[in-house]
C-alpha positions as CSV (number, residue, x, y, z in Angstrom):
1,X,-223.1,118.3,61.8
2,X,-225.1,120.9,63.4
3,X,-224.7,124.8,63.9
4,X,-226.3,125.7,67.0
5,X,-227.6,129.4,67.6
6,X,-224.8,131.0,65.6
7,X,-225.2,134.5,64.2
8,X,-225.4,135.1,60.6
9,X,-225.4,138.2,58.4
10,X,-227.3,138.0,55.2
11,X,-224.4,137.0,53.0
12,X,-223.5,134.1,55.4
13,X,-227.2,133.2,55.6
14,X,-227.2,133.1,51.6
15,X,-224.1,130.7,51.9
16,X,-225.7,128.5,54.5
17,X,-228.9,128.0,52.4
18,X,-226.7,127.5,49.5
19,X,-224.9,124.6,51.3
20,X,-228.0,123.0,52.8
21,X,-230.7,123.6,50.4
22,X,-229.2,123.0,46.9
23,X,-230.3,119.4,45.5
24,X,-233.1,119.2,48.2
25,X,-236.9,119.9,48.2
26,X,-238.3,122.4,50.8
27,X,-241.3,120.6,52.3
28,X,-242.2,123.6,54.6
29,X,-241.0,127.0,55.1
30,X,-241.9,129.9,57.6
31,X,-240.2,133.0,58.7
32,X,-238.5,131.0,61.3
33,X,-238.2,127.4,60.0
34,X,-237.1,125.6,56.6
35,X,-237.6,122.1,56.4
36,X,-236.1,119.8,53.7
37,X,-236.9,116.6,52.5
38,X,-233.8,115.0,53.9
39,X,-234.8,115.9,57.5
40,X,-232.6,119.1,57.7
41,X,-234.3,121.6,59.5
42,X,-232.9,125.2,59.5
43,X,-234.3,127.1,62.7
44,X,-233.9,131.1,62.2
45,X,-234.4,133.5,64.9
46,X,-234.6,137.1,63.9
47,X,-232.4,139.7,66.0
48,X,-234.7,141.6,68.2
49,X,-233.3,145.3,68.8
50,X,-234.1,148.4,70.4
51,X,-237.5,148.7,72.3
52,X,-238.1,152.4,71.2
53,X,-236.7,152.3,67.6
54,X,-235.9,150.2,64.4
55,X,-232.3,149.6,65.0
56,X,-231.3,145.8,65.3
57,X,-234.5,144.7,64.5
58,X,-233.8,141.8,61.5
59,X,-236.6,140.8,59.1
60,X,-237.0,137.8,56.7
61,X,-240.0,137.7,54.3
62,X,-240.6,134.1,53.0
63,X,-244.4,134.7,51.9
64,X,-243.7,133.7,48.6
65,X,-243.4,129.8,49.6
66,X,-246.2,127.8,48.0
67,X,-246.8,123.9,48.9
68,X,-246.4,123.4,45.0
69,X,-242.6,124.1,45.6
70,X,-242.3,120.9,47.6
71,X,-242.3,118.9,44.3
72,X,-239.3,120.7,42.9
73,X,-235.6,120.5,43.9
74,X,-233.7,123.6,44.7
75,X,-231.0,124.2,42.1
76,X,-229.1,127.3,43.4
77,X,-229.3,130.2,45.8
78,X,-228.1,133.4,44.7
79,X,-227.4,136.6,47.1
80,X,-228.1,139.9,46.1
81,X,-227.6,143.2,48.5
82,X,-229.0,146.7,48.1
83,X,-230.1,149.5,50.1
84,X,-232.6,152.2,48.7
85,X,-232.7,155.8,49.4
86,X,-236.4,156.4,48.3
87,X,-235.9,160.0,48.4
88,X,-233.0,160.3,46.1
89,X,-233.7,157.1,44.2
90,X,-230.4,155.2,44.7
91,X,-229.1,152.0,45.7
92,X,-226.3,151.9,48.1
93,X,-224.7,149.7,51.3
94,X,-225.3,146.1,52.1
95,X,-228.0,145.7,54.9
96,X,-230.8,144.7,53.2
97,X,-230.9,141.8,50.7
98,X,-232.7,139.3,48.4
99,X,-232.1,135.8,48.3
100,X,-233.3,134.0,45.2
101,X,-234.0,130.3,45.2
102,X,-234.1,128.6,41.9
103,X,-236.2,125.6,41.7
104,X,-236.0,122.7,38.8
105,X,-239.4,123.9,37.6
106,X,-237.7,127.2,36.8
107,X,-239.9,129.2,39.3
108,X,-238.0,131.2,41.8
109,X,-238.8,131.6,45.6
110,X,-237.6,135.3,46.7
111,X,-236.7,135.8,50.3
112,X,-236.1,139.6,51.4
113,X,-234.7,140.5,54.3
114,X,-232.9,143.1,56.6
115,X,-230.0,142.4,58.7
116,X,-231.4,145.2,61.0
117,X,-228.0,147.0,61.6
118,X,-229.3,150.3,62.2
119,X,-227.0,152.3,64.5
120,X,-225.0,149.1,65.4
121,X,-225.8,149.2,68.9
122,X,-228.4,146.4,69.1
123,X,-226.8,143.6,67.4
124,X,-228.0,142.4,63.8
125,X,-228.5,139.4,61.6
126,X,-230.0,136.1,62.1
127,X,-229.8,133.4,65.0
128,X,-229.4,130.2,63.0
129,X,-229.3,126.4,64.0
130,X,-229.4,123.5,61.8
131,X,-230.6,120.0,63.0
132,X,-230.4,116.8,61.0
């Protein structure tokens, strides 16, 4: 089964990662590609938004991946959403998110992201394809 070029919001991306990653080792991970030990590759393309503002630009931060994690299987993927109003020190909304990938060696890979909804006129989310 392959998913080709589907647009996922952060909740859907976490669910896809839950389905595809759990029980497998991550052998390589960048902002755009997650490769697993079973040959499955998740290709993630960020949504590109407005050329003059930040609306519609999604982000995905996987800088915490280390080669040592390729020795540990993914045990779970947990989604957490939040918005932060830095001036009022309050959390609200659901555009920004964290995906926690729990490994068998009890370490955690944290993926921070932003769907990039903004004003809603430029699209948002992540364009994902899965190849086997």
